[in-house]
TORDOVEX-421784 format. One record per residue (C-alpha): residue in three letters; residue number from 0; x, y, z negated. Coordinates in Angstrom, 1 decimal. Example, Ala and Ser with C-alpha at 12.3 -4.5 7.8 and 13.67 -1.06 7.14 Angstrom:
! TORDOVEX-421784
{rest: ala nr: 0 X: 12.3 Y: -4.5 Z: -7.8}
{rest: ser nr: 1 X: 13.7 Y: -1.1 Z: -7.1}
END
This chain:
! TORDOVEX-421784
{rest: met nr: 0 X: -20.9 Y: 49.1 Z: -37.3}
{rest: val nr: 1 X: -22.0 Y: 50.8 Z: -34.0}
{rest: glu nr: 2 X: -25.5 Y: 49.8 Z: -32.8}
{rest: tyr nr: 3 X: -26.1 Y: 49.3 Z: -29.2}
{rest: ala nr: 4 X: -29.8 Y: 48.8 Z: -28.9}
{rest: leu nr: 5 X: -31.9 Y: 51.5 Z: -27.3}
{rest: asn nr: 6 X: -34.3 Y: 51.7 Z: -30.2}
{rest: gly nr: 7 X: -34.5 Y: 55.5 Z: -31.0}
{rest: lys nr: 8 X: -31.8 Y: 56.5 Z: -28.5}
{rest: asn nr: 9 X: -32.4 Y: 59.4 Z: -26.2}
{rest: val nr: 10 X: -31.8 Y: 59.0 Z: -22.5}
{rest: leu nr: 11 X: -31.6 Y: 61.5 Z: -19.8}
{rest: ile nr: 12 X: -32.2 Y: 60.3 Z: -16.2}
{rest: ala nr: 13 X: -31.5 Y: 62.4 Z: -13.2}
{rest: gly nr: 14 X: -33.8 Y: 61.4 Z: -10.4}
{rest: gly nr: 15 X: -35.8 Y: 59.7 Z: -12.8}
{rest: ala nr: 16 X: -39.2 Y: 60.2 Z: -11.4}
{rest: lys nr: 17 X: -39.7 Y: 57.2 Z: -8.9}
{rest: asn nr: 18 X: -37.9 Y: 54.3 Z: -7.3}
{rest: leu nr: 19 X: -34.8 Y: 53.1 Z: -9.3}
{rest: gly nr: 20 X: -34.7 Y: 56.1 Z: -11.8}
{rest: gly nr: 21 X: -38.3 Y: 55.6 Z: -12.4}
{rest: leu nr: 22 X: -37.9 Y: 52.1 Z: -13.2}
{rest: ile nr: 23 X: -34.9 Y: 52.8 Z: -15.4}
{rest: ala nr: 24 X: -37.0 Y: 55.2 Z: -17.4}
{rest: arg nr: 25 X: -39.8 Y: 52.7 Z: -17.9}
{rest: gln nr: 26 X: -37.6 Y: 49.9 Z: -19.1}
{rest: ala nr: 27 X: -35.7 Y: 52.3 Z: -21.2}
{rest: ala nr: 28 X: -38.8 Y: 53.3 Z: -22.9}
{rest: glu nr: 29 X: -40.0 Y: 49.8 Z: -23.2}
{rest: ala nr: 30 X: -36.6 Y: 49.0 Z: -25.1}
{rest: gly nr: 31 X: -37.3 Y: 51.8 Z: -27.7}
{rest: ala nr: 32 X: -35.9 Y: 54.9 Z: -26.1}
{rest: asn nr: 33 X: -37.1 Y: 58.4 Z: -25.8}
{rest: val nr: 34 X: -36.5 Y: 59.6 Z: -22.0}
{rest: ala nr: 35 X: -36.0 Y: 62.9 Z: -20.4}
{rest: ile nr: 36 X: -37.0 Y: 62.6 Z: -16.6}
{rest: his nr: 37 X: -35.5 Y: 64.8 Z: -14.3}
{rest: tyr nr: 38 X: -36.7 Y: 65.4 Z: -10.7}
{rest: asn nr: 39 X: -35.8 Y: 67.7 Z: -7.9}
{rest: ser nr: 40 X: -38.5 Y: 68.9 Z: -5.7}
{rest: asp nr: 41 X: -42.3 Y: 69.7 Z: -6.1}
{rest: ser nr: 42 X: -43.0 Y: 66.6 Z: -4.0}
{rest: ser nr: 43 X: -41.9 Y: 64.3 Z: -6.7}
{rest: arg nr: 44 X: -43.7 Y: 66.2 Z: -9.5}
{rest: ala nr: 45 X: -46.7 Y: 63.6 Z: -9.6}
{rest: asp nr: 46 X: -44.4 Y: 60.8 Z: -9.8}
{rest: ala nr: 47 X: -42.5 Y: 62.5 Z: -12.7}
{rest: glu nr: 48 X: -45.8 Y: 62.9 Z: -14.6}
{rest: gln nr: 49 X: -46.8 Y: 59.2 Z: -13.9}
{rest: thr nr: 50 X: -43.4 Y: 57.9 Z: -15.3}
{rest: leu nr: 51 X: -43.7 Y: 60.2 Z: -18.2}
{rest: ala nr: 52 X: -47.2 Y: 58.8 Z: -18.8}
{rest: ala nr: 53 X: -45.6 Y: 55.3 Z: -18.8}
{rest: val nr: 54 X: -43.0 Y: 56.5 Z: -21.3}
{rest: glu nr: 55 X: -45.2 Y: 57.9 Z: -23.7}
{rest: ala nr: 56 X: -47.6 Y: 54.8 Z: -23.4}
{rest: thr nr: 57 X: -44.8 Y: 52.8 Z: -25.1}
{rest: gly nr: 58 X: -45.1 Y: 55.0 Z: -28.1}
{rest: gly nr: 59 X: -41.7 Y: 56.8 Z: -27.4}
{rest: lys nr: 60 X: -41.1 Y: 60.7 Z: -26.8}
{rest: gly nr: 61 X: -40.8 Y: 61.8 Z: -23.2}
{rest: ala nr: 62 X: -40.2 Y: 65.0 Z: -21.3}
{rest: val nr: 63 X: -40.1 Y: 66.1 Z: -17.6}
{rest: phe nr: 64 X: -37.7 Y: 68.8 Z: -16.2}
{rest: gln nr: 65 X: -37.3 Y: 70.0 Z: -12.7}
{rest: gly nr: 66 X: -34.1 Y: 71.4 Z: -11.2}
{rest: asp nr: 67 X: -31.7 Y: 71.6 Z: -8.1}
{rest: leu nr: 68 X: -28.7 Y: 69.7 Z: -9.7}
{rest: thr nr: 69 X: -26.4 Y: 71.1 Z: -6.9}
{rest: val nr: 70 X: -26.5 Y: 74.3 Z: -9.0}
{rest: pro nr: 71 X: -24.1 Y: 73.7 Z: -11.9}
{rest: ala nr: 72 X: -25.9 Y: 76.2 Z: -14.0}
{rest: asn nr: 73 X: -29.1 Y: 74.0 Z: -13.6}
{rest: val nr: 74 X: -27.3 Y: 71.0 Z: -14.7}
{rest: ala nr: 75 X: -26.2 Y: 72.6 Z: -17.9}
{rest: arg nr: 76 X: -29.8 Y: 73.8 Z: -18.4}
{rest: leu nr: 77 X: -30.9 Y: 70.4 Z: -17.9}
{rest: phe nr: 78 X: -28.8 Y: 68.8 Z: -20.8}
{rest: ala nr: 79 X: -29.8 Y: 71.8 Z: -23.1}
{rest: asp nr: 80 X: -33.6 Y: 71.4 Z: -22.4}
{rest: ala nr: 81 X: -33.5 Y: 67.7 Z: -22.7}
{rest: lys nr: 82 X: -31.5 Y: 68.2 Z: -26.1}
{rest: ala nr: 83 X: -34.1 Y: 70.7 Z: -27.4}
{rest: ala nr: 84 X: -36.9 Y: 68.3 Z: -26.3}
{rest: leu nr: 85 X: -35.7 Y: 64.9 Z: -27.7}
{rest: gly nr: 86 X: -32.6 Y: 65.6 Z: -29.8}
{rest: glu nr: 87 X: -29.0 Y: 64.7 Z: -29.0}
{rest: ile nr: 88 X: -28.7 Y: 62.8 Z: -25.8}
{rest: asp nr: 89 X: -27.1 Y: 59.3 Z: -26.1}
{rest: ile nr: 90 X: -27.1 Y: 58.0 Z: -22.6}
{rest: ala nr: 91 X: -27.0 Y: 60.0 Z: -19.2}
{rest: val nr: 92 X: -27.9 Y: 58.2 Z: -15.9}
{rest: asn nr: 93 X: -27.6 Y: 59.9 Z: -12.7}
{rest: thr nr: 94 X: -29.6 Y: 58.0 Z: -9.9}
{rest: ala nr: 95 X: -29.9 Y: 61.2 Z: -7.6}
{rest: gly nr: 96 X: -28.5 Y: 61.0 Z: -4.2}
{rest: lys nr: 97 X: -29.2 Y: 61.8 Z: -0.6}
{rest: val nr: 98 X: -28.6 Y: 59.4 Z: 2.5}
{rest: leu nr: 99 X: -27.6 Y: 60.3 Z: 6.2}
{rest: arg nr: 100 X: -26.9 Y: 58.1 Z: 9.0}
{rest: lys nr: 101 X: -25.5 Y: 60.2 Z: 11.7}
{rest: pro nr: 102 X: -22.3 Y: 60.0 Z: 13.9}
{rest: ile nr: 103 X: -19.5 Y: 62.4 Z: 13.0}
{rest: ile nr: 104 X: -19.6 Y: 64.2 Z: 16.2}
{rest: glu nr: 105 X: -23.4 Y: 65.0 Z: 15.6}
{rest: thr nr: 106 X: -23.1 Y: 66.2 Z: 12.1}
{rest: thr nr: 107 X: -23.5 Y: 69.7 Z: 11.5}
{rest: glu nr: 108 X: -21.9 Y: 71.8 Z: 8.7}
{rest: asp nr: 109 X: -24.9 Y: 72.4 Z: 7.0}
{rest: glu nr: 110 X: -25.6 Y: 68.6 Z: 6.8}
{rest: tyr nr: 111 X: -22.1 Y: 68.0 Z: 5.5}
{rest: asp nr: 112 X: -22.5 Y: 70.6 Z: 2.9}
{rest: ser nr: 113 X: -25.8 Y: 69.2 Z: 1.6}
{rest: met nr: 114 X: -24.6 Y: 65.8 Z: 1.6}
{rest: phe nr: 115 X: -21.4 Y: 66.6 Z: -0.6}
{rest: asp nr: 116 X: -23.3 Y: 69.1 Z: -2.7}
{rest: ile nr: 117 X: -25.9 Y: 66.5 Z: -3.7}
{rest: asn nr: 118 X: -23.8 Y: 63.2 Z: -3.8}
{rest: ser nr: 119 X: -20.4 Y: 64.8 Z: -5.1}
{rest: lys nr: 120 X: -20.8 Y: 68.1 Z: -6.6}
{rest: ala nr: 121 X: -24.0 Y: 67.3 Z: -8.4}
{rest: ala nr: 122 X: -22.6 Y: 64.1 Z: -9.7}
{rest: tyr nr: 123 X: -19.5 Y: 66.0 Z: -11.0}
{rest: phe nr: 124 X: -21.1 Y: 68.5 Z: -13.0}
{rest: phe nr: 125 X: -23.7 Y: 65.9 Z: -14.4}
{rest: ile nr: 126 X: -20.7 Y: 64.0 Z: -15.8}
{rest: lys nr: 127 X: -19.2 Y: 67.3 Z: -17.0}
{rest: glu nr: 128 X: -22.3 Y: 68.3 Z: -18.9}
{rest: ala nr: 129 X: -22.7 Y: 64.7 Z: -20.3}
{rest: gly nr: 130 X: -19.2 Y: 64.7 Z: -21.6}
{rest: ala nr: 131 X: -19.8 Y: 68.1 Z: -23.3}
{rest: his nr: 132 X: -23.3 Y: 67.2 Z: -24.7}
{rest: leu nr: 133 X: -23.5 Y: 63.6 Z: -25.4}
{rest: ala nr: 134 X: -23.4 Y: 62.0 Z: -28.8}
{rest: asp nr: 135 X: -20.2 Y: 60.2 Z: -29.7}
{rest: gly nr: 136 X: -20.4 Y: 56.5 Z: -28.4}
{rest: gly nr: 137 X: -22.6 Y: 57.7 Z: -25.5}
{rest: lys nr: 138 X: -22.9 Y: 56.2 Z: -22.1}
{rest: ile nr: 139 X: -22.7 Y: 57.9 Z: -18.6}
{rest: ile nr: 140 X: -23.9 Y: 56.0 Z: -15.6}
{rest: thr nr: 141 X: -23.8 Y: 57.1 Z: -12.0}
{rest: ile nr: 142 X: -25.6 Y: 55.4 Z: -9.2}
{rest: val nr: 143 X: -23.1 Y: 55.4 Z: -6.2}
{rest: thr nr: 144 X: -23.3 Y: 52.9 Z: -3.0}
{rest: ala nr: 145 X: -21.9 Y: 49.5 Z: -2.0}
{rest: leu nr: 146 X: -20.8 Y: 51.4 Z: 1.3}
{rest: leu nr: 147 X: -17.7 Y: 52.6 Z: -0.6}
{rest: ala nr: 148 X: -16.3 Y: 49.1 Z: 0.2}
{rest: ala nr: 149 X: -17.7 Y: 48.9 Z: 3.8}
{rest: phe nr: 150 X: -16.0 Y: 49.4 Z: 7.1}
{rest: thr nr: 151 X: -18.9 Y: 50.7 Z: 9.1}
{rest: asp nr: 152 X: -20.0 Y: 53.5 Z: 11.3}
{rest: gly nr: 153 X: -22.7 Y: 56.3 Z: 10.8}
{rest: tyr nr: 154 X: -22.3 Y: 56.8 Z: 7.1}
{rest: ser nr: 155 X: -19.4 Y: 59.2 Z: 6.9}
{rest: thr nr: 156 X: -21.1 Y: 61.8 Z: 4.8}
{rest: tyr nr: 157 X: -23.0 Y: 59.4 Z: 2.5}
{rest: ala nr: 158 X: -20.1 Y: 57.1 Z: 1.6}
{rest: gly nr: 159 X: -17.7 Y: 60.0 Z: 1.8}
{rest: gly nr: 160 X: -19.9 Y: 62.1 Z: -0.4}
{rest: lys nr: 161 X: -20.3 Y: 59.2 Z: -3.0}
{rest: ser nr: 162 X: -16.6 Y: 58.2 Z: -2.9}
{rest: pro nr: 163 X: -15.3 Y: 61.0 Z: -5.2}
{rest: val nr: 164 X: -17.6 Y: 59.8 Z: -8.1}
{rest: glu nr: 165 X: -15.3 Y: 56.8 Z: -8.5}
{rest: his nr: 166 X: -12.4 Y: 59.1 Z: -9.3}
{rest: phe nr: 167 X: -14.8 Y: 61.3 Z: -11.6}
{rest: thr nr: 168 X: -15.7 Y: 58.2 Z: -13.3}
{rest: arg nr: 169 X: -12.1 Y: 57.1 Z: -14.0}
{rest: ala nr: 170 X: -10.9 Y: 60.4 Z: -15.1}
{rest: ala nr: 171 X: -14.1 Y: 60.9 Z: -17.4}
{rest: ala nr: 172 X: -13.6 Y: 57.5 Z: -18.8}
{rest: lys nr: 173 X: -10.1 Y: 58.6 Z: -20.0}
{rest: glu nr: 174 X: -10.9 Y: 62.0 Z: -21.3}
{rest: phe nr: 175 X: -14.1 Y: 61.0 Z: -23.1}
{rest: ala nr: 176 X: -12.5 Y: 57.8 Z: -24.6}
{rest: asp nr: 177 X: -11.6 Y: 59.4 Z: -27.9}
{rest: arg nr: 178 X: -15.2 Y: 60.0 Z: -28.5}
{rest: gly nr: 179 X: -16.1 Y: 56.4 Z: -27.7}
{rest: ile nr: 180 X: -18.1 Y: 57.4 Z: -24.5}
{rest: ser nr: 181 X: -17.8 Y: 54.9 Z: -21.7}
{rest: val nr: 182 X: -18.3 Y: 56.1 Z: -18.0}
{rest: thr nr: 183 X: -19.2 Y: 53.7 Z: -15.2}
{rest: ala nr: 184 X: -20.6 Y: 53.8 Z: -11.7}
{rest: val nr: 185 X: -22.9 Y: 51.3 Z: -10.3}
{rest: ala nr: 186 X: -22.8 Y: 50.5 Z: -6.4}
{rest: pro nr: 187 X: -26.1 Y: 48.9 Z: -5.1}
{rest: gly nr: 188 X: -26.4 Y: 47.4 Z: -1.6}
{rest: pro nr: 189 X: -29.0 Y: 49.0 Z: 0.7}
{rest: met nr: 190 X: -32.2 Y: 49.3 Z: -1.6}
{rest: asp nr: 191 X: -35.7 Y: 48.4 Z: -0.6}
{rest: thr nr: 192 X: -36.9 Y: 51.8 Z: -1.2}
{rest: pro nr: 193 X: -38.1 Y: 54.7 Z: 1.4}
{rest: phe nr: 194 X: -34.7 Y: 56.3 Z: 0.7}
{rest: phe nr: 195 X: -33.1 Y: 53.6 Z: 2.9}
{rest: tyr nr: 196 X: -35.7 Y: 52.8 Z: 5.7}
{rest: gly nr: 197 X: -35.9 Y: 56.4 Z: 7.2}
{rest: gln nr: 198 X: -32.1 Y: 55.9 Z: 8.1}
{rest: glu nr: 199 X: -32.3 Y: 52.5 Z: 9.9}
{rest: thr nr: 200 X: -33.9 Y: 50.8 Z: 12.9}
{rest: pro nr: 201 X: -35.8 Y: 47.4 Z: 12.2}
{rest: glu nr: 202 X: -33.0 Y: 45.6 Z: 13.8}
{rest: arg nr: 203 X: -30.4 Y: 47.1 Z: 11.5}
{rest: val nr: 204 X: -32.7 Y: 46.5 Z: 8.5}
{rest: glu nr: 205 X: -32.5 Y: 42.7 Z: 9.4}
{rest: phe nr: 206 X: -28.8 Y: 42.8 Z: 9.9}
{rest: his nr: 207 X: -28.4 Y: 44.6 Z: 6.2}
{rest: lys nr: 208 X: -30.4 Y: 41.8 Z: 4.9}
{rest: ser nr: 209 X: -28.4 Y: 39.1 Z: 6.5}
{rest: gln nr: 210 X: -25.4 Y: 40.4 Z: 4.6}
{rest: ala nr: 211 X: -26.7 Y: 39.5 Z: 1.2}
{rest: leu nr: 212 X: -27.8 Y: 36.6 Z: -0.9}
{rest: gly nr: 213 X: -31.2 Y: 35.3 Z: 0.0}
{rest: asn nr: 214 X: -31.3 Y: 37.3 Z: 3.2}
{rest: gln nr: 215 X: -32.8 Y: 40.5 Z: 1.4}
{rest: leu nr: 216 X: -31.9 Y: 43.9 Z: 0.4}
{rest: thr nr: 217 X: -31.1 Y: 45.0 Z: -3.0}
{rest: lys nr: 218 X: -34.1 Y: 45.5 Z: -5.3}
{rest: ile nr: 219 X: -34.4 Y: 48.1 Z: -7.9}
{rest: glu nr: 220 X: -35.4 Y: 45.2 Z: -10.1}
{rest: asp nr: 221 X: -31.8 Y: 44.0 Z: -9.5}
{rest: ile nr: 222 X: -30.2 Y: 47.3 Z: -10.6}
{rest: ala nr: 223 X: -32.2 Y: 48.5 Z: -13.6}
{rest: pro nr: 224 X: -31.1 Y: 45.5 Z: -15.8}
{rest: ile nr: 225 X: -27.4 Y: 46.4 Z: -15.1}
{rest: val nr: 226 X: -27.8 Y: 49.9 Z: -16.1}
{rest: arg nr: 227 X: -29.5 Y: 48.8 Z: -19.2}
{rest: phe nr: 228 X: -26.7 Y: 46.5 Z: -20.0}
{rest: leu nr: 229 X: -24.1 Y: 49.1 Z: -19.5}
{rest: ala nr: 230 X: -26.0 Y: 51.3 Z: -21.8}
{rest: thr nr: 231 X: -26.1 Y: 48.7 Z: -24.5}
{rest: asp nr: 232 X: -24.0 Y: 45.6 Z: -24.9}
{rest: gly nr: 233 X: -21.8 Y: 46.6 Z: -21.8}
{rest: trp nr: 234 X: -20.4 Y: 49.5 Z: -23.8}
{rest: trp nr: 235 X: -16.9 Y: 47.8 Z: -23.4}
{rest: val nr: 236 X: -17.0 Y: 48.4 Z: -19.6}
{rest: thr nr: 237 X: -15.7 Y: 51.9 Z: -18.8}
{rest: gly nr: 238 X: -14.0 Y: 53.5 Z: -15.9}
{rest: gln nr: 239 X: -15.4 Y: 51.1 Z: -13.5}
{rest: thr nr: 240 X: -17.4 Y: 50.7 Z: -10.3}
{rest: ile nr: 241 X: -19.8 Y: 47.7 Z: -10.5}
{rest: phe nr: 242 X: -20.5 Y: 46.5 Z: -7.0}
{rest: ala nr: 243 X: -24.0 Y: 44.8 Z: -7.5}
{rest: asn nr: 244 X: -25.2 Y: 44.1 Z: -4.1}
{rest: gly nr: 245 X: -25.7 Y: 40.4 Z: -3.6}
{rest: gly nr: 246 X: -22.5 Y: 39.9 Z: -1.8}
{rest: tyr nr: 247 X: -23.2 Y: 42.7 Z: 0.7}
{rest: thr nr: 248 X: -19.6 Y: 44.1 Z: 0.2}
{rest: thr nr: 249 X: -16.8 Y: 43.7 Z: -2.4}
{rest: arg nr: 250 X: -13.2 Y: 44.5 Z: -2.7}
END
C-alpha cells in the first residue's frame, strides 16, 4: 500500500523563502516533512533563514539553497544539493515567478526575455529535473496564474509566460506516469502579497477583488492547503490545472 502522508517525506520548494512558498514550507514541516527551501536573490536570504528556523522548530530537517533557476545547470544543482542534504526528494513544488503589467507596445525585448525565462524556461527545467530525480510515487506541483483563463489587457508576458506550463504539465504527467509521479499546476487568482500590488492601481485592486467570492483577493492561506492535498490524498489528480481563485476566472 502506498502512503500519502507527509511524515518523513522530503519536499523541495522553489521560491520557498516567503509568501506562498514560505507558508507551504511551514505547513509541510508541520505535517512531518523535511524541507529544502530555495530562494533566488540576496534580498530573500533573511526570509529563507526565518522559514528554515520555522521548519527546524517542528523537529524536521531543513536546508536552504540559493540559485537563479533560469540557468538549467542551477536547477540540476538544486535538486542534487537538496538530495544530498535531505535524501531522495518526494515532492517538488515550484512557486517561483515574476509578474509584469505592461502594454505590448511598451514591452522591451529584455522584459520579454526575463518574463519567459522565469515563468516558462525555469518551470520547464524544474519539471525536467524533478522527473529525473524524484522518488517513484512523487509529486510535482507548479504555481501558475488564474489569468490563463482571462481575457484582459496588460499581462501578455505574465499570462503568456505561464501558459506553456500547462502543456509541460500534461506532457510530464504522461511521461512520468509509469513511475507513479503526478504532475499538476495550481492557478490562484491575484494574491494578497507584494508580488501583486506593485503592478496595480488602487482602483484596479478593488476591481480584482470584486471578481471573486467575498470581494477579496486570493490569500496564500487559500492555496497552501490545495498544494498539500495534491501532495497527499490528491495524488490521483494529474495533468491538470486547478483554478483556485474564488470564481475570479474559470473555463
